[in-house]
OpenMM code with the backbone's topology and positions (N, CA, C; nanometers):
from openmm import Vec3, app, unit

residues = "UNK UNK UNK UNK UNK UNK UNK UNK UNK UNK UNK UNK UNK UNK UNK UNK UNK UNK UNK UNK UNK UNK UNK UNK UNK UNK UNK UNK UNK UNK UNK UNK UNK UNK UNK UNK UNK UNK UNK UNK UNK UNK UNK UNK UNK UNK UNK UNK UNK UNK UNK UNK UNK UNK UNK UNK UNK UNK UNK UNK UNK UNK UNK UNK UNK UNK UNK UNK UNK UNK UNK UNK UNK UNK UNK UNK UNK UNK UNK UNK UNK UNK UNK UNK UNK UNK UNK UNK UNK UNK UNK UNK UNK UNK".split()
positions = [
    Vec3(2.8367, -1.3675, 0.7197),
    Vec3(2.8020, -1.4702, 0.7474),
    Vec3(2.7152, -1.5822, 0.6886),
    Vec3(2.5907, -1.4730, 0.6291),
    Vec3(2.4796, -1.5478, 0.5833),
    Vec3(2.5588, -1.5325, 0.4147),
    Vec3(2.6339, -1.4731, 0.3610),
    Vec3(2.6582, -1.4840, 0.1900),
    Vec3(2.7766, -1.5891, 0.2158),
    Vec3(2.8632, -1.5893, 0.3403),
    Vec3(2.9645, -1.7592, 0.3497),
    Vec3(2.9078, -1.8571, 0.3480),
    Vec3(2.7565, -1.8972, 0.4263),
    Vec3(2.7053, -2.0133, 0.4070),
    Vec3(2.6421, -2.0587, 0.2607),
    Vec3(2.6016, -1.9581, 0.2075),
    Vec3(2.5428, -1.9312, 0.1067),
    Vec3(2.5874, -1.9944, 0.0234),
    Vec3(2.7227, -1.9402, -0.0251),
    Vec3(2.7958, -1.9725, -0.1086),
    Vec3(2.8818, -2.1045, -0.0804),
    Vec3(2.8523, -2.1393, 0.0461),
    Vec3(2.9788, -2.2674, 0.0648),
    Vec3(2.8420, -2.3558, -0.0067),
    Vec3(2.7243, -2.3634, 0.0439),
    Vec3(2.6167, -2.4636, -0.0021),
    Vec3(2.5582, -2.4497, -0.1708),
    Vec3(2.5962, -2.3282, -0.1992),
    Vec3(2.5817, -2.3188, -0.3636),
    Vec3(2.6730, -2.3978, -0.4276),
    Vec3(2.8053, -2.3362, -0.3808),
    Vec3(2.9143, -2.3930, -0.5154),
    Vec3(2.9349, -2.5019, -0.5416),
    Vec3(2.9116, -2.5594, -0.3498),
    Vec3(2.9386, -2.7562, -0.3979),
    Vec3(2.8100, -2.8016, -0.4184),
    Vec3(2.6665, -2.7639, -0.4252),
    Vec3(2.5802, -2.7889, -0.5336),
    Vec3(2.5913, -2.7860, -0.6971),
    Vec3(2.6603, -2.6708, -0.7110),
    Vec3(2.6658, -2.6203, -0.8494),
    Vec3(2.7808, -2.7930, -0.9103),
    Vec3(2.9037, -2.8023, -0.8236),
    Vec3(2.9629, -2.8619, -0.8158),
    Vec3(2.9393, -3.0131, -0.8423),
    Vec3(2.8225, -3.0337, -0.7402),
    Vec3(2.8002, -3.2094, -0.7108),
    Vec3(2.6580, -3.2185, -0.8665),
    Vec3(2.6503, -3.1428, -0.8933),
    Vec3(2.4833, -3.1647, -0.9836),
    Vec3(2.5389, -3.1015, -1.0977),
    Vec3(2.5654, -2.9842, -1.1737),
    Vec3(2.5983, -2.9512, -1.2753),
    Vec3(2.7331, -3.0754, -1.3438),
    Vec3(2.6602, -3.1122, -1.4992),
    Vec3(2.7602, -3.1667, -1.5392),
    Vec3(2.9018, -3.0884, -1.6126),
    Vec3(2.9479, -3.1082, -1.5936),
    Vec3(3.1132, -2.9975, -1.6262),
    Vec3(3.0958, -2.9787, -1.7898),
    Vec3(2.9964, -3.0305, -1.8806),
    Vec3(3.0071, -2.9427, -2.0324),
    Vec3(2.8953, -2.8028, -2.0095),
    Vec3(2.8143, -2.8498, -1.8294),
    Vec3(2.7008, -2.7118, -1.8689),
    Vec3(2.7868, -2.6240, -1.7676),
    Vec3(2.8761, -2.6540, -1.6790),
    Vec3(2.8940, -2.5663, -1.5565),
    Vec3(2.9430, -2.4127, -1.5775),
    Vec3(3.0070, -2.4275, -1.6956),
    Vec3(3.0260, -2.2425, -1.7206),
    Vec3(2.9228, -2.1580, -1.7494),
    Vec3(2.8224, -2.2347, -1.8244),
    Vec3(2.7036, -2.1943, -1.8904),
    Vec3(2.5956, -2.1550, -1.7100),
    Vec3(2.5936, -2.2294, -1.6525),
    Vec3(2.5387, -2.2256, -1.5144),
    Vec3(2.6277, -2.0842, -1.4657),
    Vec3(2.7206, -2.0966, -1.4695),
    Vec3(2.8306, -2.0437, -1.3666),
    Vec3(2.8031, -1.8743, -1.3726),
    Vec3(2.7772, -1.8614, -1.5685),
    Vec3(2.7639, -1.7307, -1.5831),
    Vec3(2.6407, -1.6778, -1.5600),
    Vec3(2.5375, -1.7723, -1.5894),
    Vec3(2.4055, -1.6888, -1.5883),
    Vec3(2.3626, -1.6743, -1.4347),
    Vec3(2.4427, -1.7403, -1.2952),
    Vec3(2.3936, -1.7106, -1.2007),
    Vec3(2.5029, -1.5996, -1.1542),
    Vec3(2.6074, -1.5580, -1.1835),
    Vec3(2.6608, -1.4837, -1.2089),
    Vec3(2.5829, -1.3336, -1.2485),
    Vec3(2.5439, -1.3261, -1.4058),
    Vec3(2.4602, -1.2469, -1.4059),
    Vec3(2.3335, -1.1740, -1.3613),
    Vec3(2.2942, -1.2926, -1.3147),
    Vec3(2.1523, -1.2821, -1.1901),
    Vec3(2.2078, -1.1634, -1.0764),
    Vec3(2.3209, -1.2308, -1.0177),
    Vec3(2.3415, -1.1566, -0.8985),
    Vec3(2.3738, -1.0319, -0.9469),
    Vec3(2.4683, -0.9964, -1.0751),
    Vec3(2.5392, -0.8650, -1.0674),
    Vec3(2.3935, -0.8080, -1.1312),
    Vec3(2.2928, -0.8535, -1.1876),
    Vec3(2.1514, -0.7733, -1.2451),
    Vec3(2.0739, -0.7406, -1.0662),
    Vec3(2.0939, -0.8010, -0.9575),
    Vec3(2.0173, -0.7554, -0.8628),
    Vec3(2.1013, -0.6243, -0.7295),
    Vec3(2.2525, -0.6343, -0.7760),
    Vec3(2.3261, -0.5310, -0.7009),
    Vec3(2.2541, -0.3728, -0.7188),
    Vec3(2.1927, -0.3778, -0.8374),
    Vec3(2.1809, -0.2136, -0.8614),
    Vec3(2.0532, -0.2003, -0.7751),
    Vec3(1.9550, -0.2909, -0.7558),
    Vec3(1.8213, -0.2829, -0.6781),
    Vec3(1.8254, -0.2433, -0.5557),
    Vec3(1.9381, -0.3024, -0.4746),
    Vec3(1.9447, -0.2775, -0.3001),
    Vec3(2.0454, -0.1529, -0.3166),
    Vec3(2.1215, -0.0969, -0.4172),
    Vec3(2.1942, 0.0110, -0.3910),
    Vec3(2.0997, 0.1196, -0.3864),
    Vec3(2.0047, 0.1112, -0.4852),
    Vec3(1.8815, 0.2085, -0.5070),
    Vec3(1.8226, 0.2158, -0.3766),
    Vec3(1.7494, 0.1047, -0.3321),
    Vec3(1.7059, 0.0974, -0.2345),
    Vec3(1.8088, 0.1506, -0.1353),
    Vec3(1.8804, 0.1139, -0.1139),
    Vec3(2.0070, 0.1558, 0.0209),
    Vec3(1.9686, 0.3240, 0.0722),
    Vec3(1.9804, 0.4239, -0.0546),
    Vec3(1.9972, 0.5530, -0.0578),
    Vec3(1.8835, 0.6365, 0.0116),
    Vec3(1.7582, 0.6016, -0.0150),
    Vec3(1.6248, 0.6776, 0.0544),
    Vec3(1.6403, 0.6020, 0.1846),
    Vec3(1.6256, 0.4227, 0.2091),
    Vec3(1.6093, 0.3890, 0.3379),
    Vec3(1.6910, 0.4885, 0.4455),
    Vec3(1.8156, 0.5051, 0.3501),
    Vec3(1.8969, 0.5256, 0.4740),
    Vec3(1.8781, 0.6735, 0.5299),
    Vec3(1.8101, 0.7301, 0.3970),
    Vec3(1.7655, 0.8631, 0.4196),
    Vec3(1.6515, 0.8964, 0.5014),
    Vec3(1.5651, 0.7766, 0.5222),
    Vec3(1.4562, 0.7787, 0.6033),
    Vec3(1.4609, 0.7798, 0.7475),
    Vec3(1.4971, 0.6413, 0.7380),
    Vec3(1.5687, 0.6014, 0.8797),
    Vec3(1.6690, 0.6526, 0.9623),
    Vec3(1.7495, 0.6635, 0.8598),
    Vec3(1.8824, 0.7039, 0.9295),
    Vec3(1.9599, 0.5662, 0.9017),
    Vec3(2.1270, 0.6155, 0.9314),
    Vec3(2.2530, 0.4971, 0.8383),
    Vec3(2.2342, 0.3452, 0.9327),
    Vec3(2.2304, 0.4044, 1.0879),
    Vec3(2.2647, 0.2552, 1.1629),
    Vec3(2.1341, 0.2074, 1.1388),
    Vec3(1.9888, 0.2479, 1.1724),
    Vec3(1.9030, 0.2056, 1.1515),
    Vec3(1.8797, 0.0656, 1.0011),
    Vec3(1.9629, 0.1511, 0.9044),
    Vec3(1.9348, 0.0709, 0.7919),
    Vec3(2.0363, -0.0340, 0.7929),
    Vec3(2.1340, 0.0031, 0.8366),
    Vec3(2.2660, -0.1162, 0.8646),
    Vec3(2.2148, -0.2364, 0.9339),
    Vec3(2.1651, -0.2075, 1.0467),
    Vec3(2.1019, -0.3001, 1.1503),
    Vec3(1.9908, -0.3732, 1.0694),
    Vec3(1.9181, -0.2871, 1.0204),
    Vec3(1.7752, -0.3700, 0.9477),
    Vec3(1.8545, -0.4547, 0.8561),
    Vec3(1.9115, -0.4104, 0.7581),
    Vec3(2.0234, -0.4979, 0.6382),
    Vec3(2.0589, -0.6613, 0.7271),
    Vec3(2.1031, -0.6141, 0.8458),
    Vec3(2.1543, -0.7378, 0.9080),
    Vec3(2.0807, -0.8350, 0.9398),
    Vec3(1.9743, -0.7414, 1.0334),
    Vec3(1.8538, -0.8702, 1.0415),
    Vec3(1.8166, -0.9486, 0.9630),
    Vec3(1.7674, -0.8879, 0.8400),
    Vec3(1.7410, -0.9281, 0.7204),
    Vec3(1.8167, -1.0632, 0.6757),
    Vec3(1.9703, -1.0380, 0.6332),
    Vec3(2.0549, -1.1046, 0.6413),
    Vec3(2.0311, -1.2498, 0.7310),
    Vec3(2.0198, -1.2425, 0.8759),
    Vec3(2.0692, -1.2807, 0.9463),
    Vec3(1.8987, -1.3692, 0.9141),
    Vec3(1.7622, -1.3054, 0.9053),
    Vec3(1.6426, -1.3952, 0.9099),
    Vec3(1.6295, -1.4851, 0.7829),
    Vec3(1.6660, -1.4272, 0.6735),
    Vec3(1.6689, -1.5176, 0.5820),
    Vec3(1.7836, -1.6536, 0.5584),
    Vec3(1.8890, -1.6423, 0.5997),
    Vec3(1.9352, -1.7277, 0.6782),
    Vec3(1.8934, -1.8560, 0.7346),
    Vec3(1.8312, -1.8087, 0.8734),
    Vec3(1.7618, -1.9005, 0.9434),
    Vec3(1.6386, -1.9359, 0.8766),
    Vec3(1.5688, -1.8821, 0.7769),
    Vec3(1.4453, -1.9223, 0.7082),
    Vec3(1.5053, -2.0040, 0.5905),
    Vec3(1.5913, -2.0195, 0.5466),
    Vec3(1.6702, -2.0735, 0.4464),
    Vec3(1.6775, -2.2586, 0.5089),
    Vec3(1.7173, -2.2871, 0.6818),
    Vec3(1.7428, -2.3965, 0.7244),
    Vec3(1.6231, -2.4726, 0.7743),
    Vec3(1.5329, -2.3886, 0.7621),
    Vec3(1.3660, -2.4117, 0.7648),
    Vec3(1.3464, -2.5311, 0.6782),
    Vec3(1.4094, -2.5136, 0.5996),
    Vec3(1.3533, -2.5886, 0.4362),
    Vec3(1.3844, -2.7203, 0.4424),
    Vec3(1.3005, -2.8213, 0.4538),
    Vec3(1.4175, -2.9710, 0.4912),
    Vec3(1.4753, -3.0008, 0.3780),
    Vec3(1.4541, -2.9526, 0.2632),
    Vec3(1.5635, -2.9633, 0.1890),
    Vec3(1.6676, -2.9067, 0.1911),
    Vec3(1.6781, -2.7939, 0.2267),
    Vec3(1.8279, -2.7206, 0.2186),
    Vec3(1.8396, -2.8242, 0.3573),
    Vec3(1.8270, -2.8737, 0.4412),
    Vec3(1.8823, -2.9225, 0.5800),
    Vec3(1.9034, -3.0664, 0.5428),
    Vec3(1.8712, -3.1487, 0.4477),
    Vec3(1.8758, -3.2493, 0.4093),
    Vec3(1.9542, -3.3070, 0.3101),
    Vec3(2.0317, -3.1806, 0.2342),
    Vec3(2.0815, -3.1854, 0.1226),
    Vec3(2.1748, -3.3167, 0.0670),
    Vec3(2.0582, -3.4136, 0.0066),
    Vec3(2.1622, -3.5051, -0.0301),
    Vec3(2.3140, -3.5039, -0.0973),
    Vec3(2.3881, -3.5917, -0.1259),
    Vec3(2.5139, -3.5933, -0.1708),
    Vec3(2.5002, -3.5960, -0.3372),
    Vec3(2.6175, -3.5497, -0.4003),
    Vec3(2.6024, -3.5981, -0.4822),
    Vec3(2.5847, -3.7166, -0.5701),
    Vec3(2.4795, -3.6637, -0.7140),
    Vec3(2.4794, -3.8181, -0.7529),
    Vec3(2.6351, -3.8787, -0.8337),
    Vec3(2.7253, -3.7962, -0.8929),
    Vec3(2.8161, -3.8688, -0.9585),
    Vec3(2.9512, -3.7684, -0.8770),
    Vec3(3.0307, -3.8039, -1.0181),
    Vec3(3.1807, -3.7253, -0.9309),
    Vec3(3.1630, -3.6016, -0.9543),
    Vec3(3.2475, -3.5105, -0.8810),
    Vec3(3.2695, -3.3615, -0.8911),
    Vec3(3.2923, -3.3090, -1.0334),
    Vec3(3.2893, -3.1634, -1.0946),
    Vec3(3.2924, -3.1355, -1.2119),
    Vec3(3.4538, -3.1424, -1.2067),
    Vec3(3.4865, -3.2118, -1.3364),
    Vec3(3.6240, -3.2132, -1.3752),
    Vec3(3.6827, -3.3453, -1.4004),
    Vec3(3.5834, -3.4155, -1.2806),
    Vec3(3.6651, -3.5232, -1.2622),
    Vec3(3.6910, -3.6347, -1.4128),
    Vec3(3.6207, -3.6162, -1.5276),
    Vec3(3.6223, -3.6919, -1.6267),
    Vec3(3.7416, -3.6477, -1.6880),
    Vec3(3.8041, -3.4986, -1.6228),
    Vec3(3.8925, -3.4913, -1.7394),
    Vec3(4.0176, -3.5650, -1.6889),
    Vec3(4.0384, -3.6188, -1.5672),
    Vec3(4.1320, -3.6485, -1.5214),
    Vec3(4.2031, -3.7894, -1.5384),
] * unit.nanometer
topology = app.Topology()
chain = topology.addChain("A")
for resn in residues:
    res = topology.addResidue(resn, chain)
    for name in ("N", "CA", "C"):
        topology.addAtom(name, app.Element.getBySymbol(name[0]), res)
């Protein structure tokens, strides 16, 4: 759920605020950053599940995702996200 909400907001913001000439560069840096973080979570999951148990680790991860999603909505800039300033990406090509 948290990932779906985040992705919807993130891709909407990218399409509204990133110029078409920069969109591919922004998307590639975003994806690189995302892929760079995955090994950290994978490296932590093994020791945590060995120490706390698999069920506790999964419930903890779910609680962390839910808490971070709720915290995101406490930020006024996220709740009151303004509409895009210009046409969507690719509109100038039409």
